[in-house]
N, C-alpha and C positions, 0 to 999 in steps of 0.2 A: 352648480348643477351641470349635468352633461348636455351637450348639444345633440338631442335625440335624432333629428333628421340626418346630421352628419355621422353620428355613431351607427345608425341603421344602414346608411349608404356604405360605410367602410366594412361593416359586418357582411353585407350582401356581396360586396366586391371580394372579400376574403373567401367566402363560401364558393363563389363562382370560380375563382382562381384555383382553389383546392380541388374542386370537381373537375376542372379542365385538365389539371395535371394528373388525374387518375387517383386521387385520394392519397393514401399513405405511400411514401417511398418504398421501394423493394426491400430495403434493409429493415423496415418495420413490420413487414408482412410475415406472419408466422410460417415457419418451415414445417413441412410434414415429413414424417418418416414412417416407413413400414415397420411392423412389429419385429421382423427379423433384424432390421437395422438397429432398433432400440435394444434388443437383447444382445446383439453383438457388441454394441458400444458399452453396455453394462458389464459384460464379461471382460472386455478388454480393460476397462478402467478398474474393475475389481482386481484383475491380475496385476495391474501396474501399481495399485495403491496398497496391496497387501504386503505385510512384512513376512517374508519367506525365511525358512531356515538358511543358515549359512551355506551357500552354494557358490561355485565359481560363476563369474559374470557370464561366461559363455554357455552355461548350462541351459539346455532347452526347456521350454515350458510347453507341456502337451495339454491341449484342451480337446475334449471329446464332445462332439455334437451328434446326437442320436435322432434320427427320423425327420430331419428338416434340412433338405438340400439348400433352401434359400438361406437358412441360418449359416451354413458353411460358407456360402458365397459372401454373405454380408460380413462374417467374421474375417475372412481373408481380405476383403476390401478395407475393413476398419484397421487391420494390422498394417496394411500398406500405407495407410494415412489418408 
């Protein structure tokens, strides 16, 4: 059988330590992204993962964004990396 007072003491100590350290580490906290950033990432990954017709490697890929200035900025940022 388990030592209940000792188990409860260790559990309480663990809870206090986790609470004192601020809960989850930053790497486990969910990241948030604006809708424009998500759309830009989708477009960029779609363009990268699509099998295109045979073109020279240096051929430009033109993407048109209509009516969303934030989308243009987010797409430019995503392309830069």
